[in-house]
N, C-alpha and C positions, 0 to 999 in steps of 0.2 A: 310219721307216715312219708313215705318215700316220694321222689318227685316224676312227672310222669309224664312219657314222650307227648311230642304234636303231635300223634294219631291218637295218643290214648284222652288227651285234651277237644279231640275232635268225636270219640267216642262218648266219652266224661259229661260233654256238654247236649250229645242228642239224647243221653239217659236222665236228663230232668228234666226236660221235656215232658215227658214222659205220664197220657193221659192215668192216672189211677183210675181208671176202668176201664184202660184196654194196654193196661199190662202185663200180656199172658209175657213171661218173661224169652222166650222162643219167636213170639210175633215183634218183638222188641230188637233181637237180636236180627233179624229178617230184616227191619226196614232201617238196619246198622251198614252188616255187613254181608247181606245175601241179592243184593241187587246187581243184575246178571247171573249171577249166583246161583246155588241149588244146596241142599241135603238131603240126600237118600239113607234114608231110615230104613235096614238093612235088621231087625231083631230076630229073626234065625242064627246067622253070624253075628251075633254082640252090636255091631262095627256099623260105622258110617261111609258115607261115600262125598266126595264134595266137589258137585259140577261146577265147573268157569269155561269160559271164553279161553281158546287157546292163545290168544293175546295177551290174557290176562297175567300177569306175571306176579301181584303182589293177593294173587289170590289166599291163599295159604298160612302166608305170613299174617296176614290181617285179621282170616278170620281165626286161630290159636291163638294170635295175637287179643284178637275181641274178646276169648272165652274165660284165657286165663284173667282179663281184665276184671270182668264180670268176678270169677272167683274171688278174687283181693278184697274188693268193692264188697264182697259180701262179708268176708272176713274180719275186715275191720270196721265193721256196722256203718259202712257208709251206704249201704241199700239194704232192703231185710228182703228177701223171700219167703214166698208161701206156696204150699201146695193145695191144686184141688183134682182130688182124682179124674172131673169129669173134663180130661181137656177138650180144651175147643179147634186144636187140630188134630183132624182125622187125616187119616191116610201115611204110606212111608213116605214122601218128599215136600221140601218145604223151602219158599221160595219166596225174595221180592214179587217177582216179574217173568220168571221162568217155570215154562207152566210144562209138563206135559206132549202136548201137541211141539212144544219147540225145542226139546228132546229127542223127539224124531223126527223132523222136518229136515233140523241143523245139528245131526248128530256126529260131521265131517269137521265143524266150527268146536267142539265142543270136547272137553277133558274130564271125566272121572279120575278122582284122589282116592280109593280107597282106607280110609284110618281106625285099622283096625284094634283101641286102643281105648284110654276106658274115658277118654274125652262122648264116647258112646251113652256112658252113663249120665254127663252132663246136658245133652242135647236132651234123654229120654227126660230126664228131670227137670230142664227145661220146659220141654215140650206141657206136662201137668204145672205149672208155676206162673207162680205173679209176683212181680218187685215194685217193692214202694222205695221212694228213692229218700234220705236223710236230710234233716237242716243242716247238719256237715258242710256236707256233699254238697247241694246248692251255695252253700256262702262259701263253701273253698273257689266255688268257680266263682262265685262274684266279686270274690276280694285277690280272681287273677291267679289263683292254684295259690293262691300264697298263704300261708299255715298261720296260728296266731303267735306260733313262735316265732318266724319269719317274720311275721310285722311288726311285731314288740322290738326284734332285734335293729331293722330297720328303720327304725323310729331313733331306739339309740344309738342308732352308729350316727343318726343325722343329726342330733343335737350335740353330741360327743366333737363330729365338724363344728360344729357353730361354735360350740367353745372352744375351739382350734384355733378357728380363727379370729375371736374375738379378744383373744391371747396373743398372738401377732399380732395384731391391732396396737395393743394396750405394751404389748413391749415395742413395738415402733417406737410409738411414742413419746413412750419412759426415753429408748437411748438418744432420741436428738433432743428431747431435755436435757441427756447428762452430754451431749455435746456441748450445746450451748453455753450448760455453766460454766463447764471450762474455756468454752474459748472468748464470751463475754469482759472478762474482766481485763482483756490483753488490748482485744479493740478497744474498749470504753480510754482504758487509761494513752491508747497509743492517739486517739482523738485529738485528746485537752493536752497534748506534751506538742505537737504540731498546732496547736493553737498558742502556744510557747512560747513556739520558733519565731510564728510567724509575729507574734507583739514584740520580740528579744531585737528583732530584723528592726521592725519601725524606729522603735528606741535608739537603735546601732546610729539610725541616718536623724535622728538630731540630738543625742545625747554629747557630752564634755568627756574629757579624757578620761577622768576617774570614771568618770560614771559609765564609759562605753568597758573598760578594765575590770571593772565588778560585771559587766553585761557581760563581757565574756566570759569569764567562768564561768557565771548562768549560763552560757549557753555550752560549756566544754560540761558540767556537770547537767545537763539535758543530754547531750551528747553520748555521754555515758548513760545512761539511765534508760535509754534509747536501744544502746550497745545491748541490753542485759533483757531490754524484753524481747529485739528480736531472736532473742539467744536461747529465753524461755517456748516462745511463740516456735523456730525448728524444734525442741527437744519434746513438744506438747502432744504429737504423732505416736512416740517414743511410748511420753506414759500412757496413755490411753489403752 
């Protein structure tokens, strides 16, 4: 099923509310596209003329688009059209609100565009036919003109985005945990060494000569250990 234009969606919204007992196709078309417009049926020439006010710039395009849309909906089983030879539309002029009197009294304001094509055959058929709106078309409108395939695709896309977001959070947590596991030993050892140095300083104040020498050696060893730790810290980012 193809996408519909905004104008087609407007027309379809009007089609689906059609009263089943007042569903003559040409009447439905009149209610949609023949407001301040009219169709003159010329049976001898087998053509029609579209009447409209000269200020109406959309008359022809909307008329053709409406007829094409009805044809498309029927071919795709979205509406069903059935015929009755006792047509409720008598005469050779069809309009929602333009009357023969309007044609005679406002002639200078109106224009008539002959359409000598097979559109005539569509109009003659629609003149004697009724339409039934299919469930699928009503469902399409209810779902904001999204097909079942589009709805399923959007659901799958939403689930995919959800899983992607969860994966990003999981990766971030794992990354933070990795950084912590690499840096924690260095931070822990550094805190212990600082405590030891403070203890050594206190002993130096109170100790004797021999003890001082021993403590100096211990201090030297600890300083070397600290230098080694600091070196490892400096190299840690490069390793990661």
